[in-house]
C-alpha positions as CSV (number, residue, x, y, z in Angstrom):
1,M,1.7,12.9,-1.1
2,P,0.6,12.3,2.6
3,G,3.2,9.4,4.6
4,P,1.4,6.7,6.3
5,H,2.1,8.6,9.6
6,D,0.4,12.3,8.6
7,Q,-2.3,12.8,11.1
8,Q,-5.6,12.0,9.6
9,E,-9.4,11.5,11.2
10,P,-9.2,8.5,12.9
11,T,-11.8,5.8,11.4
12,Y,-14.0,3.6,13.0
13,P,-13.3,1.0,14.7
14,N,-10.2,3.5,15.8
15,R,-12.2,6.5,16.5
16,L,-13.4,5.4,19.9
17,L,-9.8,4.2,20.9
18,H,-8.5,7.6,19.4
19,D,-11.1,9.6,20.9
20,H,-10.9,7.9,24.9
21,R,-7.1,7.7,24.9
22,P,-6.6,10.3,27.2
23,W,-9.3,9.6,29.4
24,L,-8.1,6.1,29.8
25,L,-4.3,6.4,30.2
26,S,-5.3,9.2,32.9
27,R,-6.5,6.1,35.1
28,V,-3.5,4.5,34.4
29,P,-0.4,4.9,37.2
30,E,2.1,7.3,35.6
31,P,4.7,4.8,34.5
32,Q,2.6,2.2,32.8
33,C,1.6,5.5,30.8
34,R,5.2,6.3,30.2
35,W,6.1,3.1,28.9
36,Y,2.3,2.5,26.5
37,A,3.4,5.6,25.0
38,T,6.8,4.8,24.4
39,V,5.7,1.3,22.3
40,E,3.5,3.4,20.6
41,S,6.2,6.2,19.7
42,T,8.3,3.5,18.6
43,R,5.9,1.7,16.5
44,R,5.8,5.1,14.5
45,D,9.5,4.8,13.5
46,H,10.7,8.6,13.0
47,G,8.7,11.3,14.3
48,G,6.7,9.3,17.1
49,D,7.1,11.3,20.1
50,P,5.2,14.4,18.7
51,L,2.5,12.4,17.4
52,V,2.1,10.2,20.3
53,A,2.4,13.3,22.5
54,Q,-0.9,14.6,20.6
55,M,-2.9,11.5,20.6
56,T,-2.4,10.8,24.3
57,S,-1.9,14.5,26.2
58,L,1.3,13.0,27.4
59,D,4.3,15.8,27.8
60,P,7.4,14.4,25.1
61,K,9.4,14.5,27.7
62,M,7.6,12.2,29.6
63,I,7.8,9.6,26.5
64,Q,11.4,9.9,26.1
65,R,12.0,9.5,30.0
66,G,10.2,5.9,29.2
67,R,12.1,5.6,26.8
68,E,15.3,5.5,28.6
69,E,13.3,4.2,31.4
70,V,12.9,1.1,29.3
71,A,16.1,1.0,27.6
72,A,18.0,0.9,31.2
73,G,15.7,-1.9,32.0
74,R,14.0,0.3,34.3
75,A,9.9,-0.4,33.3
76,L,9.2,-2.7,36.0
77,D,6.2,-3.4,38.1
78,G,5.6,0.1,39.0
79,S,6.5,-0.5,43.0
80,G,10.6,-0.2,41.7
81,A,11.5,-4.1,42.2
82,G,10.3,-6.9,40.1
83,T,10.1,-7.2,36.4
84,W,8.6,-6.7,33.3
85,G,4.3,-7.7,33.7
86,G,4.4,-7.4,37.3
87,A,5.8,-11.1,38.2
88,S,7.6,-11.2,41.4
89,T,11.8,-11.4,41.7
90,G,11.9,-12.9,44.9
C-alpha cells in the first residue's frame, strides 16, 4: 500500500507548481533555494531530501547544506548579515 509521501502524479492545482518548481527556483539566489528545499524536506519527514531533490532538481547535498545553515542560524538574508526575512541587524 503506498504511503502518503510516495511519488504520485501531481493533481491539479498542484500540477502547475510541481511542473514549474525547478524553473522558479532557478531564478532565486542559491542560499534561498537551499533554505526553501530544507523547509520542504523537513515537512516531509523521513526521506524528504531525495524526494525534494527530485522535485526541485537540486542536489541532495545542497539540501543538507541548507539544513546545516538553518540549524546553525546562518540562514540570513543572503548578504552574510542580517536576520530571517532580510531584516537589518544594525
